[in-house]
C-alpha positions as CSV (number, residue, x, y, z in Angstrom):
1,M,48.8,-13.1,-24.0
2,H,50.8,-11.7,-27.2
3,A,53.9,-10.5,-26.6
4,T,54.2,-6.6,-27.7
5,L,58.0,-5.7,-27.1
6,P,59.4,-7.7,-30.1
7,L,57.1,-5.4,-32.0
8,L,58.2,-2.1,-30.3
9,K,61.8,-2.2,-29.7
10,Q,63.3,-1.2,-33.1
11,T,62.3,2.4,-33.4
12,D,63.1,6.0,-34.7
13,F,61.3,7.6,-31.8
14,P,63.3,11.0,-31.0
15,A,66.1,10.6,-28.5
16,I,65.0,12.5,-25.2
17,R,66.8,13.2,-21.8
18,R,65.7,14.0,-18.2
19,N,65.3,17.1,-16.1
20,R,65.0,17.5,-12.6
21,L,63.3,14.4,-10.9
22,E,60.0,15.7,-9.4
23,T,57.3,12.8,-9.4
24,L,57.8,9.3,-7.6
25,Q,55.3,7.1,-9.3
26,V,54.9,3.8,-7.4
27,N,53.3,0.8,-8.4
28,L,52.0,-0.9,-5.5
29,G,50.8,-4.1,-7.1
30,Y,49.2,-5.8,-10.1
31,R,46.2,-6.9,-8.1
32,C,42.9,-5.1,-8.9
33,N,38.9,-5.8,-8.3
34,Q,38.5,-5.1,-12.2
35,S,39.8,-6.4,-15.2
36,C,39.7,-3.6,-18.0
37,L,40.2,-4.3,-21.5
38,H,42.2,-1.0,-22.0
39,C,44.8,-1.8,-19.2
40,H,48.7,-1.6,-19.8
41,V,49.3,-3.3,-16.6
42,N,47.1,-6.5,-17.2
43,A,45.9,-5.9,-13.8
44,G,43.3,-8.1,-12.3
45,P,41.5,-10.1,-9.3
46,H,43.8,-12.9,-9.8
47,R,47.4,-10.9,-9.6
48,R,49.3,-11.3,-6.4
49,E,52.2,-9.1,-6.9
50,Q,52.2,-6.3,-4.2
51,M,54.8,-4.4,-2.7
52,A,56.3,-5.5,0.5
53,R,56.3,-3.4,3.6
54,E,60.5,-3.5,3.5
55,T,60.4,-1.9,0.2
56,V,57.7,0.8,1.1
57,L,60.0,1.6,3.7
58,D,62.7,2.1,0.9
59,V,60.2,4.3,-1.0
60,I,59.7,6.2,2.2
61,R,63.6,6.8,2.8
62,F,64.1,8.0,-0.9
63,M,61.2,10.1,-0.5
64,E,62.3,11.8,2.3
65,S,65.9,12.4,1.3
66,S,65.3,13.6,-2.6
67,G,63.0,16.0,-2.0
68,I,60.3,15.0,-4.5
69,K,57.1,17.2,-5.0
70,S,54.6,14.6,-5.4
71,L,54.0,10.8,-4.9
72,D,51.9,9.0,-7.5
73,L,50.4,5.6,-6.4
74,T,49.2,3.3,-9.0
75,G,48.5,-0.3,-9.5
76,G,46.3,-2.2,-9.9
77,A,44.1,-0.9,-7.6
78,P,46.7,0.8,-5.2
79,E,44.4,0.9,-2.5
80,L,44.7,-2.8,-2.2
81,N,48.1,-3.0,-0.8
82,P,47.8,-3.5,2.8
83,H,50.7,-0.5,3.3
84,F,48.8,1.7,1.0
85,R,47.2,4.1,4.2
86,F,50.9,4.0,6.0
87,L,52.6,5.2,2.9
88,V,50.0,8.0,2.3
89,E,50.0,9.0,5.8
90,T,54.0,9.3,5.9
91,A,53.8,11.0,2.6
92,R,51.4,13.7,3.8
93,Q,53.4,14.6,7.1
94,S,56.6,14.9,5.2
95,G,54.5,17.7,3.0
96,V,54.4,15.5,-0.1
97,H,51.5,15.9,-2.5
98,V,49.6,12.5,-2.8
99,I,48.1,11.4,-6.0
100,D,45.8,8.2,-6.0
101,R,45.1,6.3,-9.2
102,C,41.4,5.4,-8.2
103,N,39.3,3.2,-10.1
104,L,36.2,4.3,-8.1
105,T,34.7,1.0,-7.6
106,I,37.2,0.2,-5.0
107,L,35.4,2.5,-2.7
108,Y,32.6,-0.3,-2.4
109,E,34.6,-3.2,-1.7
110,P,34.3,-4.9,1.6
111,G,36.8,-3.5,4.1
112,F,37.2,-0.1,2.1
113,E,34.0,1.6,3.2
114,D,35.9,4.2,4.9
115,L,38.5,4.8,2.4
116,A,37.0,7.9,0.6
117,E,36.9,9.7,4.4
118,F,40.6,8.5,4.5
119,L,41.7,9.8,1.2
120,A,39.6,13.3,2.0
121,D,41.3,13.5,5.6
122,Q,44.8,13.3,4.0
123,Q,43.8,15.7,1.1
124,V,44.8,13.1,-1.3
125,E,44.4,14.3,-5.2
126,I,42.2,11.6,-6.8
127,V,42.5,10.7,-10.5
128,A,39.7,8.3,-11.2
129,S,39.1,6.4,-14.2
130,L,35.9,7.1,-16.0
131,P,36.3,6.1,-19.6
132,C,33.1,7.7,-20.5
133,Y,30.0,9.5,-19.3
134,L,27.6,7.0,-21.1
135,E,26.9,3.8,-19.2
136,E,27.1,1.4,-22.4
137,N,30.5,2.5,-23.4
138,V,32.0,2.1,-19.7
139,A,30.5,-1.3,-19.7
140,S,32.1,-2.4,-22.8
141,Q,35.3,-1.4,-21.1
142,R,35.2,-2.2,-17.7
143,G,32.0,-4.5,-17.5
144,E,28.5,-4.6,-16.3
145,G,27.5,-2.7,-13.3
146,V,30.9,-0.9,-13.0
147,Y,29.2,2.6,-14.5
148,Q,26.5,2.8,-11.8
149,T,29.0,2.0,-9.0
150,S,31.7,4.5,-10.2
151,I,28.9,7.3,-10.5
152,Q,28.1,6.4,-6.8
153,G,31.7,6.8,-6.0
154,L,31.7,10.4,-7.3
155,Q,28.7,11.0,-5.6
156,K,30.3,9.9,-2.4
157,L,33.5,12.0,-3.0
158,N,31.6,15.3,-3.8
159,K,29.8,14.9,-0.4
160,L,33.4,14.9,1.0
161,G,34.2,18.0,-0.9
162,Y,36.1,16.5,-3.7
163,G,35.9,18.4,-6.9
164,K,34.3,21.6,-5.2
165,P,36.0,24.9,-4.8
166,G,38.4,24.5,-1.6
167,G,38.2,20.8,-1.6
168,P,40.6,18.2,-2.6
169,L,41.2,17.7,-6.1
170,L,39.1,15.1,-8.3
171,N,40.4,14.6,-11.7
172,L,38.9,12.2,-14.2
173,M,40.8,9.8,-16.9
174,Y,39.4,9.1,-20.4
175,N,40.6,6.3,-22.5
176,P,39.1,6.0,-26.1
177,I,37.4,2.6,-26.9
178,G,39.7,0.7,-29.4
179,P,42.8,1.9,-31.6
180,V,41.8,5.4,-32.0
181,L,43.3,8.9,-30.9
182,P,41.4,10.6,-27.9
183,P,39.3,13.7,-28.8
184,E,40.7,16.9,-28.0
185,Q,40.8,17.6,-24.0
186,R,39.0,20.9,-23.5
187,Q,35.9,19.9,-25.1
188,L,35.5,16.8,-24.1
189,E,36.0,18.0,-20.5
190,A,33.1,20.4,-21.1
191,D,31.1,17.6,-22.4
192,Y,31.8,15.2,-19.1
193,K,31.2,18.1,-17.0
194,R,27.8,18.9,-18.6
195,E,26.7,15.3,-19.0
196,L,27.7,14.0,-15.6
197,D,26.3,17.3,-13.7
198,Q,22.8,16.8,-15.7
199,R,22.7,12.8,-15.1
200,A,24.2,12.3,-11.7
201,G,24.8,15.9,-10.1
202,V,28.5,15.0,-10.2
203,V,31.4,17.7,-10.4
204,F,35.0,17.3,-10.8
205,N,38.0,19.2,-11.6
206,R,39.8,18.4,-14.4
207,L,39.4,15.6,-17.4
208,Y,42.5,14.0,-18.5
209,V,42.9,12.1,-21.7
210,L,45.4,9.4,-22.2
211,A,45.8,7.3,-25.6
212,N,45.7,3.6,-25.0
213,M,49.3,1.9,-25.2
214,P,49.9,-0.8,-27.6
215,I,51.0,-3.3,-24.5
216,Q,50.1,-5.7,-22.4
217,R,46.1,-6.6,-22.6
218,F,45.4,-4.0,-25.0
219,G,48.5,-4.6,-27.3
220,S,47.6,-8.3,-27.2
221,T,44.1,-7.6,-28.2
222,L,45.1,-5.5,-31.3
223,I,47.5,-8.3,-32.2
224,S,44.8,-11.0,-32.0
225,K,42.2,-8.5,-34.2
226,G,44.9,-7.9,-36.7
227,Q,45.3,-3.9,-35.7
228,F,48.6,-3.8,-34.0
229,H,50.4,-2.4,-37.0
230,S,47.6,-0.2,-38.0
231,Y,47.5,1.4,-34.5
232,L,51.1,2.2,-34.7
233,R,51.0,3.7,-38.0
234,L,48.5,6.0,-36.7
235,L,50.7,6.8,-33.8
236,K,53.6,7.7,-35.7
237,S,51.5,9.6,-38.1
238,A,50.0,12.0,-35.7
239,H,53.6,12.4,-33.8
240,Q,54.1,16.0,-32.6
241,D,57.6,17.2,-32.0
242,A,56.3,20.1,-29.6
243,N,54.9,17.6,-27.3
244,L,58.7,16.1,-26.4
245,P,59.6,18.5,-23.9
246,S,56.3,17.8,-21.7
247,V,56.5,13.9,-21.7
248,M,56.0,12.6,-18.1
249,C,59.2,10.4,-18.2
250,R,61.4,13.8,-18.1
251,S,60.6,14.5,-14.6
252,L,59.3,11.3,-13.2
253,V,60.4,7.9,-12.4
254,S,58.4,4.7,-12.2
255,V,58.9,2.0,-9.2
256,D,57.5,-1.3,-9.4
257,W,56.2,-3.4,-6.8
258,Q,59.6,-4.9,-6.2
259,G,61.3,-1.4,-6.2
260,Y,63.2,-1.5,-9.3
261,L,63.2,1.5,-11.3
262,Y,61.8,2.6,-14.9
263,D,61.7,5.4,-16.8
264,C,57.7,5.5,-17.1
265,D,54.8,3.0,-16.0
266,F,54.8,1.8,-19.8
267,N,58.3,0.8,-19.7
268,Q,57.7,-0.9,-16.6
269,M,55.1,-3.0,-18.0
270,L,57.4,-3.9,-20.8
271,E,60.5,-4.8,-18.5
272,L,62.7,-2.2,-19.9
273,P,64.4,-1.0,-16.7
274,L,66.1,2.0,-15.9
275,Q,70.0,1.2,-15.7
276,L,72.3,3.4,-13.9
277,G,74.9,0.9,-12.6
278,D,76.7,-2.1,-14.0
279,G,73.9,-4.3,-13.4
280,P,70.7,-5.1,-15.3
281,R,68.2,-3.3,-13.1
282,T,68.8,-0.4,-10.3
283,H,66.7,-0.4,-7.2
284,I,65.2,2.4,-5.4
285,R,67.3,2.1,-2.4
286,D,70.3,2.2,-4.2
287,L,69.3,5.6,-6.3
288,D,70.9,8.9,-5.9
289,V,68.8,11.5,-7.3
290,T,71.8,13.5,-8.9
291,Q,72.4,10.4,-11.1
292,L,69.0,11.0,-12.9
293,E,69.3,14.5,-14.3
294,S,70.5,14.7,-18.0
295,R,70.5,10.8,-18.6
296,P,68.8,9.7,-21.8
297,I,65.4,7.8,-21.6
298,L,64.8,4.5,-23.0
299,V,62.3,4.5,-25.8
300,A,60.8,2.3,-28.2
301,D,57.5,2.5,-30.7
302,H,55.2,2.6,-27.6
303,C,56.4,6.3,-27.0
304,Y,54.4,7.4,-29.9
305,G,51.4,6.9,-27.9
306,C,52.5,9.9,-25.5
307,T,53.4,12.5,-28.5
308,A,50.5,11.6,-31.0
309,G,48.1,14.3,-31.6
310,Q,47.7,16.6,-28.7
311,G,49.9,14.3,-26.7
312,S,49.0,12.2,-23.5
313,S,50.5,11.7,-20.2
314,C,49.6,10.9,-16.7
315,G,48.5,14.3,-16.4
316,G,46.4,14.4,-19.6
317,A,47.0,16.2,-22.7
318,L,50.3,17.8,-23.4
319,G,49.4,20.3,-26.1
């Protein structure tokens, strides 16, 4: 695996500061039942990092004391963490909106056959990764057989009311194949809705488009192919200042599986921690939410991935 941080640290990305914290994004572990080419986490079946129950309790204490509106659960496959359901139930009982970053195939892993019903019962919003509505494109990013299982997962969720009027939210996530910018979100969403309905009778609420980040597995692949610097030039040339007020790090904090804090999930993968005290890292059990507002955000060249073109974040295009 090629290290990308040395190629990203020297940056001219504009200085940005935090607004009020609204979303706590928690990475429950890097273990996953898939190993996707575009994965910025380098997640996979052989990763063993998972959040312990004690740290989950730290997350819950902060969630309940801070008044955050949204809990965004990610991984790896966050559902593989044995405390996933406990955290979801506790958050929902506290009136916090929960988002599950679901890869869809997890719904058919042994022991997870009732996961879809659990998520529907808890009214959890699902953001499901589906890099294309064409089987061959999904196979090239995520492996053979993933497309059909993903479609079956979407159909199962639709039967539970997901994506339908009055039902829980079902949003899809698109990543480009290779070092290119994603297409315009509204038109691609219309294409997805038409094609998935015609091909499989699948419906959903929104499509989010996300630029591939030049870090971890994808960044290493770019280096191997001699495409890293040209991709960075593409991101920089497409930068839009108008996207800066809406980048996700201004209202979000990322928590790693050990409970340490980062400005965003991408900084977490680059091991660029959010520093609030004298130490090198800050743990969520020591976080006072008032410490965050107006603080500068730690940036590097990968941040251009969020502001290039129409912009992209965990909630899709910005512009």
